[in-house]
C-alpha positions in Angstrom: 0.2 -0.1 0.1 1.3 3.4 -0.9 2.2 5.4 2.2 2.2 9.0 1.4 2.3 11.7 4.4 2.8 15.4 4.9 3.7 17.8 7.9 1.5 20.6 8.2 3.7 22.3 10.1 6.2 22.5 7.2 6.2 25.8 5.4 6.3 23.8 1.8 2.9 23.8 0.6 0.8 20.6 1.1 0.4 20.2 -2.9 4.3 20.2 -3.0 5.1 18.0 -0.3 2.8 15.4 -1.9 4.2 15.7 -5.5 7.9 15.4 -3.8 6.9 12.7 -1.6 5.7 10.8 -4.9 9.0 11.5 -6.7 10.9 10.4 -3.7 9.1 7.2 -3.9 10.0 6.8 -7.4 13.3 7.5 -7.0 13.8 4.8 -4.3 11.7 2.1 -6.0 8.7 2.2 -3.8 6.6 3.2 -6.7 7.1 1.7 -10.4 5.6 2.6 -14.1 2.1 1.3 -13.7 1.6 1.8 -10.1 -1.6 3.0 -8.7 -1.8 6.5 -6.2 -4.6 6.7 -3.8 -7.7 8.5 -5.3 -8.2 12.3 -4.4 -10.9 11.4 -2.4 -9.2 8.7 -0.1 -6.0 10.5 0.1 -7.3 13.8 1.3 -9.6 12.0 4.1 -6.5 10.0 5.5 -4.3 13.4 5.3 -7.2 15.6 6.8 -6.9 17.7 3.8 -9.0 19.3 0.9 -9.3 17.0 -1.9 -8.1 19.8 -4.4 -4.7 19.7 -2.9 -4.3 16.2 -4.0 -5.8 16.9 -7.3 -3.5 19.8 -7.4 -0.4 17.8 -6.7 -1.4 14.9 -8.9 -2.0 17.7 -12.0 1.6 18.9 -11.5 2.8 15.4 -11.8 0.8 14.9 -14.6 2.0 18.1 -16.4 5.6 16.7 -16.1 4.7 13.5 -17.9 5.1 11.3 -14.5 1.3 10.9 -13.6 -1.5 9.8 -16.1 -4.9 10.8 -14.7 -8.0 9.1 -16.3 -11.6 9.4 -15.3 -12.6 6.0 -13.7 -9.2 4.7 -13.7 -7.8 7.4 -11.0 -4.0 8.5 -11.0 -1.1 6.2 -11.2 2.7 6.2 -12.6 3.1 6.2 -16.5 4.6 2.8 -17.5 6.8 4.7 -19.6 8.0 7.0 -17.3 11.7 7.1 -16.7 13.6 8.7 -13.9 14.3 11.9 -15.7 15.3 15.2 -14.7 13.2 18.1 -13.0 15.3 20.7 -13.7 14.6 23.6 -16.3 17.7 26.3 -16.9 16.7 30.1 -16.5 19.2 32.2 -18.3 18.7 36.1 -18.2 20.8 39.5 -16.9 20.6 40.4 -13.2 19.9 43.1 -12.6 18.3 43.6 -16.1 15.5 41.3 -16.2 12.3 43.1 -14.2 12.5 41.4 -11.0 8.9 40.7 -11.3 8.9 38.7 -14.2 12.3 36.7 -12.7 10.5 35.9 -9.5 7.4 34.8 -11.0 8.8 32.8 -13.5 10.8 30.7 -10.5 7.4 30.4 -8.8 5.6 28.9 -11.6 8.1 26.7 -12.1 8.4 25.6 -8.4 4.3 25.3 -8.5 4.8 22.9 -11.1 7.3 20.7 -9.1 10.2 21.9 -11.1 13.9 23.3 -9.9 15.1 26.0 -11.6 19.1 26.1 -12.4 19.4 30.0 -12.6 22.5 31.1 -14.4 23.1 35.3 -14.4 24.8 35.7 -17.7 25.9 39.6 -16.3 25.2 40.8 -20.0 28.5 39.0 -20.6 28.1 36.5 -24.5 31.0 34.7 -23.0 28.9 34.1 -19.7 26.0 32.9 -21.8 28.3 30.1 -23.8 29.4 28.7 -20.3 25.7 28.5 -19.2 25.0 26.5 -22.1 27.6 24.2 -21.7 26.4 24.0 -17.6 22.8 23.4 -18.8 24.4 20.7 -20.9 26.1 19.3 -18.2 23.7 19.1 -16.0 21.2 17.5 -18.0 18.5 20.5 -18.0 15.0 19.5 -19.4 14.5 22.7 -20.9 15.7 26.5 -20.9 14.0 29.4 -20.4 16.0 32.8 -22.0 15.8 36.0 -21.9 18.3 37.5 -24.3 21.0 40.3 -23.3 19.8 43.6 -24.6 22.7 45.6 -26.3 23.0 48.5 -28.5 25.8 47.5 -30.2 25.8 43.4 -30.0 22.5 42.2 -29.5 22.6 39.9 -32.5 25.2 37.9 -30.5 22.5 36.3 -28.6 21.7 34.3 -31.8 25.0 32.3 -31.1 23.7 31.3 -28.0 20.0 30.5 -29.2 21.6 28.4 -32.2 24.1 26.5 -29.6 20.6 25.9 -27.5 19.0 24.4 -30.5 21.6 22.4 -31.8 22.1 21.0 -28.3 18.4 19.7 -28.6 17.3 21.6 -25.5 14.1 22.6 -25.9 14.0 26.4 -25.2 11.6 29.3 -24.6 12.5 33.0 -24.9 10.8 34.8 -22.7 9.7 39.1 -23.0 12.6 39.8 -25.8 12.9 37.6 -28.7 14.1 36.5 -32.0 12.0 35.3 -34.7 15.2 33.3 -36.0 16.4 30.4 -35.3 12.4 29.6 -35.1 12.2 28.9 -31.2 8.9 29.5 -29.0 8.4 32.9 -27.5 6.1 34.4 -24.8 6.3 38.4 -24.6 3.7 41.0 -24.5 1.9 43.4 -27.0 4.9 46.2 -27.0 4.1 48.3 -30.1 0.4 48.6 -29.2 1.2 49.1 -25.9 3.4 52.2 -26.5 1.0 53.4 -29.3 -1.9 53.5 -26.8 0.3 55.8 -24.4 1.7 57.9 -26.5 -1.8 58.5 -28.3 -2.9 59.3 -24.7 -0.1 61.9 -23.9 -1.4 63.4 -27.1 -4.7 63.8 -26.5 -3.7 65.3 -23.4 -2.2 68.1 -25.4 1.5 66.9 -25.2 3.5 67.7 -28.2 7.0 67.2 -27.1 7.2 63.8 -25.8 10.8 62.6 -24.7 11.0 58.7 -24.9 13.6 57.2 -22.6 14.3 53.6 -24.0 16.1 50.8 -23.1 19.1 49.2 -25.0 18.4 47.6 -28.5 15.7 44.4 -28.1 12.6 43.3 -29.7 10.5 44.9 -26.8 12.7 48.1 -27.2 12.4 48.3 -30.8 8.7 47.7 -30.9 7.9 50.2 -28.2 9.6 52.8 -30.3 8.0 51.9 -33.5 4.7 52.5 -31.6 5.6 55.8 -30.3 6.4 56.9 -33.7 3.6 55.7 -35.3 1.4 57.4 -33.1 3.2 61.1 -33.1 3.1 60.9 -36.6 -0.7 60.3 -37.3 -1.1 62.9 -35.3 1.3 65.4 -37.5 4.1 65.8 -34.9 7.7 65.3 -36.7 9.5 62.4 -35.2 12.7 64.1 -33.4 15.7 61.7 -32.9 16.9 64.1 -30.0 14.0 63.6 -27.8 14.5 60.0 -27.7 17.9 58.5 -25.6 18.9 55.4 -24.2 19.1 55.0 -20.5 21.6 52.4 -21.2 24.3 54.4 -22.9 27.7 54.4 -22.5 30.8 56.7 -23.1 34.1 54.6 -23.3 32.2 51.5 -22.1 31.3 53.6 -18.9 27.6 54.1 -18.5 26.2 57.7 -18.6 24.0 58.6 -15.3 20.8 58.4 -16.1 20.6 62.2 -14.4 23.0 63.5 -17.0 20.8 61.8 -20.0 17.6 63.3 -18.4 19.5 66.8 -18.3 20.7 66.3 -21.8 17.0 66.1 -23.3 15.8 69.0 -20.8 18.5 71.0 -22.6 17.3 70.5 -26.2 15.8 73.8 -27.4 12.3 73.7 -25.4 12.0 71.5 -22.4 9.5 68.4 -23.0 6.4 68.3 -21.8 6.0 65.0 -21.5 8.1 61.8 -20.6 7.8 58.1 -21.3 10.6 56.1 -19.3 11.1 52.3 -20.2 10.9 50.9 -16.9 10.2 52.0 -13.3 13.7 53.1 -12.3 13.9 55.3 -15.0 10.1 56.7 -14.2 11.5 57.4 -10.7 14.7 59.3 -11.8 13.2 61.7 -14.1 10.6 62.1 -11.2 13.1 62.8 -8.7 15.1 65.0 -11.2 12.2 67.0 -12.2 10.7 67.6 -8.7 14.0 68.7 -7.3 14.2 71.5 -10.0 10.7 72.7 -8.8 8.7 71.4 -11.5 5.2 70.3 -11.0 3.8 67.1 -12.1 1.4 67.1 -14.4 0.9 70.6 -14.6 4.4 71.4 -16.0 5.6 68.0 -17.3 3.4 64.5 -17.5 5.5 61.3 -16.9 4.3 58.1 -18.0 6.0 54.4 -18.2 6.2 50.9 -18.6 5.7 48.8 -15.7 4.8 51.5 -12.9 7.2 51.7 -9.7 5.2 50.0 -6.1 3.5 52.3 -4.3 5.5 51.8 -1.6 8.7 53.5 -3.4 6.6 55.9 -5.7 5.9 59.5 -4.7 3.3 59.4 -7.5 0.8 57.0 -9.0 2.0 56.8 -12.4 0.2 56.5 -15.8 1.4 53.4 -16.9 1.4 50.4 -19.1 1.7 47.2 -16.8 3.1 44.1 -18.5 1.1 41.0 -17.4 4.3 39.2 -15.7 2.5 36.6 -13.9 0.6 35.4 -17.2 3.8 35.7 -19.5 5.9 33.7 -16.7 3.1 30.8 -16.4 2.7 30.6 -20.3 6.4 30.2 -20.6 6.8 27.8 -18.1 3.9 25.7 -19.0 5.4 25.9 -22.9 8.5 24.6 -21.9 6.8 21.8 -20.0 5.0 21.0 -23.2 7.7 20.4 -25.0 9.3 18.0 -22.7 6.6 15.9 -22.6 6.1 16.1 -26.5 2.6 17.6 -26.1 3.4 20.7 -27.9 2.8 21.3 -31.8 5.9 20.7 -34.3 5.5 24.6 -35.4 6.9 27.2 -33.3 4.7 28.9 -30.7 4.4 32.4 -30.4 2.5 34.1 -27.6 1.9 37.7 -27.3 -0.2 38.9 -24.1 -1.7 42.4 -23.9 -0.8 44.8 -21.2 -2.7 46.9 -18.9 -3.3 50.3 -19.6 -3.7 52.3 -16.0 -4.3 56.2 -16.1 -2.7 57.7 -12.8 -2.0 61.0 -11.2 1.1 61.8 -13.2 -0.6 62.7 -16.4 
């Protein structure tokens, strides 16, 4: 008889304890392919917990191809299951990737019973290659990849993606992506979101809209394209001097964002609005303007992507907030589907809608 126990004083969720206990029993030979698991009703009664908690644990293992769940037959260990690796690689730049997106990704992996091998490439392409070798050495089942953003070397990410594809490791691109070498990706609707944000500012009477952009990547380029489409549709000439990179460097040294803002402010006429690429740039431009006596939004409107948390923000910002939780969830599920061979052969491209929120900064 299968003996599954949990510790109600353990900080781990009960469904995680159940799924991990089953994995332990498989690894030590107590459960083999074809072994039947207790029904969710019976196990929940025995453990004194909700039936849905047991069902959730079984579903996690089902998504990983370990447990089969059939109506009328209950749950059982797949006869074809081999003790595989429940490790998924995550490669990104820290700091660089939005921390909310990274934490959501790690949480989604944990909730499905997978461990993460997190590799920080530190915006170094040599370290990217080292990470691929580590993934191969550790025999990860899949990789979730966010490219290094770079104004001068962005295409070098392609070498890493090609290396991953050649290694046979299923790879999902997250947030920023390349159309080639034909790998799955999950992103948000950056062009449309930027277009809506810019159009809103124009309708509020703004005509000199400065854009503080990130280094080159698909997301950044799509946002600039949406910004440009909106201003040109309203008869405003695109002015390159109003578009500045918040990651610009001189002699390999990053220019302080305050210097970049000051440079934009000195161009003939002060901008009447700013669009910041992220929460950090948004806070920096706000602090810079307030320190010089500017009133927001009376003198200058400020908007951004992914508004700062209320706890650290002096203003409730008008912003486009990306669906990080959903992006992470979709990317993790896509990776698992590839592992289990459930996904279609063709590349999956998922573009999720961001949420436009009007605040007090415009």
